[in-house]
C-alpha positions as a printed Julia matrix, in Angstrom:
260×3 Matrix{Float64}:
  0.0     0.0     0.0
  1.37    3.42   -0.98
  1.41    5.58    2.15
  3.1     8.64    0.56
  1.11   11.8     1.22
 -0.34   13.74   -1.7
  0.36   16.99    0.11
  3.73   18.78    0.13
  5.82   18.56    3.24
  5.6    21.34    5.8
  9.01   22.67    4.82
  8.12   22.87    1.13
  6.24   26.1     0.49
  6.24   25.7    -3.27
  7.79   29.18   -3.79
 10.8    29.44   -6.07
 14.19   30.08   -4.54
 15.33   33.72   -4.73
 17.68   34.52   -7.59
 21.3    34.79   -6.51
 22.67   38.31   -6.13
 25.98   39.88   -5.25
 26.92   43.32   -4.0
 28.52   45.47   -6.7
 28.1    49.08   -5.46
 28.7    50.31   -1.91
 26.23   52.48    0.0
 28.37   55.68    0.16
 28.75   55.68   -3.63
 25.01   55.32   -4.06
 24.28   58.05   -1.5
 26.67   60.47   -3.2
 25.19   59.64   -6.61
 21.56   60.29   -5.71
 22.25   63.33   -3.52
 24.28   64.84   -6.34
 21.53   64.13   -8.86
 18.94   65.71   -6.55
 21.09   68.76   -5.81
 21.87   69.49   -9.45
 18.26   68.99  -10.54
 17.01   71.42   -7.91
 19.77   73.95   -8.62
 19.12   73.84  -12.36
 15.35   74.25  -12.0
 15.74   77.2    -9.62
 18.5    78.95  -11.58
 16.29   81.53  -13.32
 14.06   82.36  -10.35
 14.81   85.29   -8.05
 12.31   83.91   -5.55
 14.24   80.64   -5.27
 17.71   82.17   -5.54
 18.78   81.1    -2.05
 17.6    77.56   -2.76
 19.75   77.62   -5.91
 22.76   78.77   -3.89
 22.18   76.17   -1.16
 21.97   73.31   -3.64
 24.98   74.66   -5.52
 27.09   74.55   -2.35
 25.74   71.07   -1.68
 26.71   69.88   -5.15
 30.23   71.26   -4.73
 30.65   69.46   -1.42
 29.33   66.22   -2.9
 31.7    66.41   -5.87
 34.65   66.91   -3.51
 33.42   64.01   -1.36
 33.12   61.8    -4.47
 36.68   62.65   -5.51
 37.88   61.82   -2.01
 35.96   58.55   -2.11
 37.69   57.77   -5.4
 40.91   57.69   -3.38
 39.68   55.96   -0.21
 36.72   53.88   -1.36
 36.5    50.31   -2.68
 38.59   49.42   -5.69
 35.59   49.43   -8.05
 34.98   53.17   -7.47
 38.59   54.29   -7.35
 39.94   56.81   -9.83
 42.48   54.37  -11.27
 39.72   51.94  -12.26
 37.64   54.67  -13.89
 40.65   56.02  -15.74
 41.45   52.52  -16.93
 37.97   52.27  -18.44
 38.37   55.65  -20.14
 41.65   54.57  -21.71
 39.94   51.6   -23.38
 37.48   53.85  -25.27
 39.65   54.33  -28.41
 40.18   50.58  -28.66
 36.45   49.99  -28.22
 35.6    52.49  -30.95
 38.09   50.79  -33.26
 36.56   47.4   -32.47
 33.06   48.68  -33.26
 34.25   50.03  -36.61
 35.61   46.57  -37.38
 32.33   44.92  -36.39
 33.65   43.14  -33.29
 32.7    45.56  -30.55
 31.62   44.42  -27.1
 28.48   46.01  -25.65
 29.5    45.62  -21.95
 33.05   46.88  -22.52
 31.88   49.72  -24.75
 29.23   50.71  -22.22
 31.72   50.79  -19.35
 34.22   52.89  -21.31
 31.68   55.43  -22.57
 29.89   55.62  -19.23
 33.19   56.31  -17.45
 33.85   59.21  -19.85
 30.39   60.64  -19.15
 30.7    60.3   -15.37
 34.13   61.94  -15.25
 32.87   64.67  -17.56
 29.91   65.23  -15.25
 32.14   65.61  -12.21
 34.47   68.03  -14.02
 31.7    70.25  -15.4
 29.85   70.2   -12.08
 33.01   71.41  -10.38
 33.36   74.27  -12.87
 29.67   75.16  -12.64
 29.66   75.29   -8.84
 32.95   77.2    -8.58
 31.83   79.8   -11.14
 28.54   80.19   -9.29
 30.39   80.62   -6.01
 32.6    83.28   -7.6
 29.55   85.19   -8.75
 27.83   84.94   -5.38
 30.85   85.88   -3.28
 32.18   88.47   -5.76
 35.73   87.17   -5.94
 36.79   90.03   -8.23
 36.48   93.78   -8.23
 33.1    95.24   -9.03
 34.86   97.4   -11.62
 35.59   94.3   -13.71
 32.11   94.21  -15.2
 33.3    92.3   -18.25
 34.66   89.52  -16.03
 31.37   89.31  -14.16
 29.44   88.96  -17.41
 31.88   86.38  -18.77
 31.69   84.35  -15.58
 27.9    84.48  -15.6
 27.79   83.23  -19.18
 30.33   80.54  -18.32
 28.27   79.46  -15.31
 25.17   79.12  -17.46
 27.12   77.25  -20.13
 28.52   74.78  -17.59
 25.06   74.19  -16.15
 23.66   73.36  -19.58
 26.64   71.12  -20.31
 26.08   69.23  -17.05
 22.46   68.71  -18.06
 23.49   67.43  -21.51
 25.99   64.98  -20.02
 23.46   63.81  -17.41
 20.85   63.14  -20.1
 23.45   61.3   -22.19
 24.36   59.2   -19.14
 20.71   58.35  -18.47
 20.09   57.6   -22.14
 23.11   55.31  -22.3
 22.05   53.35  -19.22
 18.46   52.98  -20.46
 19.53   52.08  -24.01
 21.97   49.37  -22.97
 19.46   48.09  -20.39
 16.89   47.59  -23.15
 19.46   46.12  -25.5
 20.69   43.56  -23.0
 17.32   43.14  -21.24
 19.0    43.86  -17.93
 18.29   46.65  -15.48
 21.63   48.43  -15.27
 20.19   51.18  -13.07
 19.01   48.74  -10.4
 22.39   48.29   -8.69
 22.6    52.04   -8.09
 19.45   51.68   -6.0
 19.95   48.36   -4.23
 23.7    47.98   -4.51
 23.25   44.43   -5.83
 23.16   42.82   -9.26
 21.85   39.39  -10.25
 24.46   36.7   -10.64
 26.47   34.1    -8.81
 29.85   34.56   -7.26
 31.47   36.57   -4.5
 30.54   40.16   -3.72
 32.6    42.64   -5.73
 32.3    45.06   -2.79
 33.02   43.38    0.52
 31.72   46.1     2.84
 28.52   47.99    2.21
 29.45   51.05    4.3
 25.9    51.77    5.41
 27.0    53.83    8.42
 29.16   56.12    6.3
 26.32   56.56    3.82
 23.99   57.52    6.67
 26.54   60.07    7.9
 26.76   61.58    4.4
 22.98   61.93    4.2
 22.87   63.37    7.74
 25.58   65.91    6.87
 23.65   67.11    3.83
 20.37   67.33    5.73
 22.15   69.16    8.53
 23.56   71.69    6.08
 20.12   72.26    4.58
 18.65   72.71    8.08
 21.37   75.22    8.93
 20.61   77.13    5.73
 16.93   77.1     6.69
 17.78   78.68   10.01
 19.95   81.31    8.34
 17.44   82.3     5.7
 14.89   79.89    4.2
 15.4    79.77    0.41
 11.68   80.05   -0.22
 11.43   83.03    2.12
 12.8    85.36   -0.52
 10.11   86.41   -2.92
  8.69   89.34   -4.87
  6.92   90.74   -1.81
 10.07   90.56    0.25
 12.11   92.05   -2.57
  9.63   94.86   -2.98
  9.67   95.51    0.76
 13.45   95.67    0.76
 13.4    97.93   -2.27
 10.83  100.22   -0.69
 12.84  100.42    2.5
 15.99  101.21    0.55
 14.17  103.84   -1.45
 12.8   105.41    1.74
 16.26  105.48    3.29
 17.71  107.04    0.17
 14.95  109.65    0.14
 15.54  110.46    3.81
 19.23  110.79    3.11
 18.58  113.26    0.32
 16.43  115.39    2.65
 19.23  115.39    5.21
 21.61  116.61    2.56
 19.2   119.41    1.61
 18.93  120.45    5.25
 22.68  120.58    5.55
 22.87  122.86    2.54
């Protein structure tokens, strides 16, 4: 008599085993990436608004700090995010272009080389954009050098547009190769993990350091809020300041008349 049960055992839930994954991007790199993307987006959208000028300045300072932190992390972070690795990918770009012209190009290798060029270009142009904006805000040169002020303002705007173009090219490249290979290449920048078997390419996640980075940025924003909320400056406030200045100027002119 067959006594085997027709029901699955208690330990067998019938659900498929989770797909194997391995860690490929550390938490600090991901935190810097998304904070930088958020800061630039906000700074770019608020660039032409007088009402949101202080928000633009706050996010510009944040972006500069994040770029410097990313460059420092390229020296101290895991090998996969170090500057030498990125530069090595950039150096393979001419060979990859030659291979594609000969019909034997590799999509993964070509993607890594071109993406490294775009990322390094983004960091460089972001640095120039934030430094030029800081120079304009802090008036690093004499007010008499009006031509330099105009040139720097045009350069700042040009760098901002170039950062946007490189960012869109980076996003387009990631989406295009993801569709071509039917693999979500943006996923690891969110979760830090990619599907596949084998050892983790990044041994330590660095979650505590990532949390400290986020806390530092939020703390800076809170400090800026206490100093002068970016959205507190508006047309009404500007008009009030202008009216007060006009009244003071008018009072000063009356004092001069009385002295005469």
